[in-house]
NUVO-290142 format. One record per residue (C-alpha): residue number from 0; y, z, x. Coordinates in pm, whole numbers, plus 50000, padded with zeros to 5 digits. Layout:
BEGIN
    i     yy     zz     xx
  NUM      Y      Z      X
...
***
This chain:
BEGIN
    i     yy     zz     xx
    0  49559  48582  49931
    1  49639  48267  49736
    2  50013  48331  49714
    3  50229  48192  49996
    4  50416  48524  49992
    5  50286  48812  50201
    6  50378  49056  49924
    7  50406  49019  49546
    8  50481  49279  49279
    9  50501  49323  48902
   10  50690  49570  48685
   11  50533  49700  48359
   12  50196  49650  48525
   13  49990  49862  48287
   14  50025  49792  47914
   15  50322  49973  47761
   16  50166  49963  47413
   17  49905  50225  47510
   18  49889  50569  47669
   19  49698  50433  47968
   20  49976  50482  48223
   21  50035  50843  48115
   22  49662  50915  48136
   23  49649  50767  48485
   24  49940  50991  48590
   25  49755  51294  48455
   26  49428  51201  48626
   27  49603  51134  48957
   28  49732  51491  48950
   29  49379  51618  48885
   30  49234  51411  49171
   31  49494  51548  49412
   32  49445  51907  49295
   33  49067  51883  49325
   34  49093  51737  49675
   35  49283  52050  49781
   36  49066  52307  49607
   37  48709  52178  49606
   38  48452  52322  49845
   39  48256  51995  49828
   40  48340  51783  50135
   41  48242  51467  49948
   42  48513  51541  49692
   43  48787  51620  49942
   44  48736  51363  50219
   45  48648  51034  50054
   46  48800  50733  49894
   47  48625  50618  49576
   48  48447  50302  49470
   49  48456  50118  49137
   50  48306  49786  49032
   51  48556  49651  48772
   52  48282  49452  48602
   53  48127  49781  48488
   54  48247  49994  48192
   55  48521  50239  48297
   56  48439  50610  48285
   57  48795  50745  48298
   58  49156  50622  48284
   59  49193  50537  48654
   60  48891  50307  48637
   61  49028  50161  48313
   62  49357  50091  48493
   63  49177  49928  48788
   64  48987  49707  48546
   65  49312  49609  48375
   66  49480  49533  48711
   67  49180  49323  48813
   68  49197  49115  48493
   69  49573  49068  48503
   70  49651  49014  48870
   71  49370  49023  49124
   72  49145  48739  49009
   73  49444  48503  49031
   74  49548  48608  49381
   75  49230  48654  49582
   76  49013  48392  49750
   77  48646  48472  49691
   78  48458  48704  49459
   79  48563  49068  49443
   80  48278  49308  49522
   81  48465  49616  49413
   82  48773  49832  49442
   83  48830  50122  49682
   84  49078  50368  49535
   85  49246  50699  49617
   86  49557  50896  49526
   87  49852  50991  49746
   88  50069  51278  49623
   89  50333  51382  49877
   90  50689  51513  49894
   91  50940  51236  49833
   92  51092  51265  50181
   93  50755  51262  50363
   94  50662  50939  50547
   95  50321  50777  50577
   96  50237  50659  50930
   97  50203  50286  50986
   98  49842  50173  50981
   99  49586  49914  50877
  100  49344  49955  50588
  101  48997  49903  50733
  102  48625  49954  50678
  103  48617  50280  50872
  104  48242  50333  50844
  105  48161  49990  50980
  106  48383  50040  51284
  107  48178  50346  51379
  108  47881  50118  51444
  109  47847  49987  51796
  110  47649  49692  51923
  111  47393  49939  52066
  112  47308  50091  51731
  113  46988  50004  51554
  114  46977  49789  51244
  115  47038  49970  50917
  116  46940  49901  50558
  117  47298  49800  50477
  118  47320  49556  50767
  119  47037  49343  50895
  120  47197  49294  51238
  121  47452  49544  51364
  122  47526  49317  51665
  123  47677  49057  51433
  124  47917  49297  51263
  125  48286  49228  51312
  126  48446  49511  51506
  127  48734  49505  51260
  128  48720  49447  50886
  129  49011  49470  50644
  130  49015  49439  50264
  131  49101  49106  50108
  132  49398  49265  49932
  133  49569  49603  49946
  134  49775  49729  49654
  135  49989  50018  49529
  136  50049  50132  49171
  137  50361  50352  49172
  138  50321  50648  48937
  139  50665  50796  49013
  140  51003  50653  49103
  141  51109  50862  49401
  142  51055  50867  49774
  143  51086  50617  50053
  144  50994  50250  50041
  145  50666  50089  50134
  146  50715  49861  50436
  147  50475  49575  50519
  148  50524  49424  50863
  149  50421  49071  50951
  150  50176  49203  51211
  151  49799  49174  51203
  152  49525  49338  51413
  153  49311  49133  51648
  154  49044  49217  51904
  155  49130  49128  52262
  156  48871  48906  52427
  157  48954  49076  52757
  158  48962  49448  52671
  159  48769  49447  52339
  160  49044  49674  52208
  161  49267  49617  51909
  162  49605  49456  51961
  163  49899  49374  51735
  164  49987  49011  51667
  165  50274  48968  51728
  166  50328  49265  51959
  167  50666  49342  51802
  168  50760  49283  51439
  169  50968  48975  51363
  170  50987  49027  50984
  171  50882  49266  50711
  172  50876  49321  50335
  173  51033  49633  50184
  174  50945  49763  49837
  175  51103  50068  49671
  176  50903  50272  49417
  177  50951  50212  49047
  178  50736  50368  48775
  179  50451  50139  48660
  180  50523  49886  48935
  181  50224  49724  49101
  182  50252  49579  49452
  183  49988  49355  49613
  184  49983  49244  49977
  185  49749  49092  50231
  186  49488  49347  50334
  187  49525  49290  50708
  188  49896  49370  50733
  189  50047  49669  50916
  190  50211  49896  50658
  191  50338  50247  50591
  192  50601  50448  50404
  193  50948  50521  50536
  194  51084  50873  50479
  195  51333  50903  50196
  196  51694  50928  50313
  197  51827  51063  49984
  198  51731  51430  50006
  199  52062  51522  49845
  200  51960  51333  49532
  201  51593  51444  49525
  202  51504  51811  49540
  203  51233  51946  49765
  204  50977  51965  49484
  205  51007  51597  49388
  206  50676  51423  49454
  207  50597  51062  49535
  208  50267  50975  49365
  209  50077  50649  49401
  210  49738  50506  49312
  211  49614  50298  49607
  212  49357  50023  49546
  213  49194  49806  49813
  214  49008  49500  49688
  215  48701  49401  49888
  216  48502  49078  49901
  217  48156  49067  50057
  218  47970  49387  50137
  219  48082  49727  50016
  220  48244  49929  50299
  221  48021  50187  50462
  222  48046  50563  50423
  223  48227  50798  50456
  224  48470  50584  50254
  225  48410  50421  49915
  226  48189  50694  49774
  227  48071  50702  49416
  228  48270  50969  49228
  229  48101  51308  49257
  230  47985  51494  48949
  231  48261  51745  49015
  232  48523  51470  49001
  233  48367  51302  48697
  234  48364  51631  48511
  235  48734  51683  48574
  236  48833  51331  48471
  237  48601  51301  48171
  238  48768  51601  48011
  239  49039  51364  47891
  240  49003  51103  47618
  241  48721  50853  47650
  242  48835  50534  47823
  243  48841  50204  47645
  244  48936  49870  47795
  245  49294  49800  47693
  246  49391  49474  47528
  247  49648  49406  47797
  248  49737  49063  47654
  249  49904  49226  47353
  250  50140  49456  47542
  251  50490  49441  47384
  252  50650  49433  47730
  253  50448  49194  47948
  254  50430  49236  48325
  255  50739  49100  48497
  256  50723  48950  48849
  257  50955  49126  49093
  258  51175  48863  49261
  259  51178  48827  49638
  260  51512  48819  49821
  261  51524  48704  50184
  262  51780  48859  50418
  263  51836  48740  50773
  264  51962  49021  50994
  265  52205  48782  51165
  266  52324  48561  50881
  267  52266  48781  50575
  268  52158  48640  50240
  269  52236  48628  49870
  270  52163  48996  49813
  271  52385  49160  50076
  272  52627  48879  50148
  273  52631  48613  50418
  274  52724  48831  50713
  275  52527  48992  50993
  276  52382  49328  50889
  277  52412  49658  51070
  278  52067  49753  51196
  279  51879  50041  51348
  280  51594  49986  51592
  281  51301  50208  51500
  282  51003  50277  51724
  283  50676  50412  51589
  284  50315  50465  51695
  285  50024  50272  51545
  286  49672  50414  51564
  287  49441  50129  51671
  288  49136  50342  51744
  289  48807  50179  51646
  290  48565  50421  51809
  291  48578  50759  51983
  292  48835  50620  52226
  293  49185  50700  52103
  294  49411  50396  52116
  295  49773  50432  52009
  296  50031  50159  52062
  297  50406  50191  52026
  298  50586  49909  51849
  299  50934  49868  51708
  300  51132  49694  51436
  301  51495  49638  51345
  302  51571  49773  50998
  303  51886  49719  50787
  304  52090  50041  50772
  305  52200  49989  50407
  306  51834  49994  50299
  307  51748  50289  50521
  308  52043  50492  50389
  309  51993  50388  50025
  310  52359  50302  49985
  311  52289  50187  49630
  312  52196  50541  49524
  313  52480  50701  49715
  314  52732  50469  49551
  315  52587  50530  49206
  316  52608  50906  49241
  317  52958  50900  49390
  318  53107  50672  49126
  319  52882  50771  48832
  320  52863  50403  48744
  321  52565  50172  48728
  322  52578  49915  49005
  323  52490  49553  48923
  324  52221  49556  49193
  325  51977  49829  49280
  326  51773  49799  49596
  327  51458  49859  49389
  328  51524  49545  49181
  329  51366  49310  49435
  330  51119  49275  49721
  331  51331  49263  50035
  332  51199  49013  50288
  333  51375  49090  50617
  334  51370  48820  50885
  335  51548  48758  51214
  336  51415  49054  51414
  337  51289  48824  51689
  338  51633  48677  51755
  339  51782  49025  51782
  340  51522  49107  52048
  341  51624  48799  52246
  342  51987  48907  52230
  343  51894  49263  52329
  344  51696  49138  52631
  345  51992  48925  52746
  346  52251  49201  52697
  347  52077  49533  52760
***
C-alpha cells in the first residue's frame, strides 16, 4: 500500500449523480438471499472474482470497476490481477470474528502435493498469502465498527505455524459505518467487526450490509474462493438494468477523504481531549489454521470505552441535538496500548 497510513477511507465513494449505489444495494440483497436459498454449493459457498479491465455484467462489477479507477490504482504497488468480492448481510449487533484475509485454496496445498496446472512448483508456494489490499464499501449506516489491528501474520521458522506480530496489539484503526463510505487497508492486517453497543437505538431487524473487495496482485487465488459467478447468480443480477461504466469524474459530490485522528490512550488527543482515556481490555480468539490442524491463539487489546459505548449516539438521542463531532466523522487511530501493558505488568 503506497499510503503511509494503515487505513484510508472516502465518503461519497460511488458517484452520487447516478443510480449505481442504489443498484449495488439491491444486488447485494439478491446475492445474500441467493446464498441462503440456492441448492448449488458453488453459489452458496464461494467468494467471486472480477477482472476490472473487463466490461461489467451487473452493478456490483460496475462499482468495483469504478472503485478501481478512482482509488485502487493510486494506492497499490504492482499490477492488480483482479478483485475478490462477496457480501456480508448481518444483524447490526452481530460481530465478525477477527481474522486475516488469505488465499485459502493455496494454503490447502502442502509441500508433498504434486505440481498442478496453476502452479509449476508447489514446494515454492508461500504457506501464507494475503491480498495486496482489503476494502469495505458500506451499504448501510448501522452496526458496529470495523477494527484493524496493527498485527500481521508470520510463519514461525521453528514450528512452521502462524504467529501474530506483535503478539499483542499496540495500536489499531477504528472505522464506523457510513452509507457509501469506502475503506481501504493493508491486506495482511488482523481485522474484524465489533458488536454494536447501541441496541436501544437500532431495532433487532436492522441489518449491517457491506460489499467486501480484496485486491490481488500476481496469481489469482485458488478455489474454492474467487469463483466465476455461476449462471444462477448471473441470471439473478442481470434481471436489473444493464450496467454501463459510470463517468465518475463528473459526480456532483466528489469523493471526500475521511480524516484520521490519533488518540493516545494515556495522553488523549485533539478529538477526545488531552487526558487519559478510560479503557476496557478485550480478549479474543484468532483462527490461525493453515491446514487440517486447528490453531487458535488468544490475543488482547485495550479499547476506549467512549468508542465502545457509542457515547456520541447516546448523547444525541438524550439531548435531541446534533453534536459537533460524531464518532463516524473520522478514522480513529488508537495508540498507546503497549504502554498500558507495561503498567499492567508492573501493577497487576
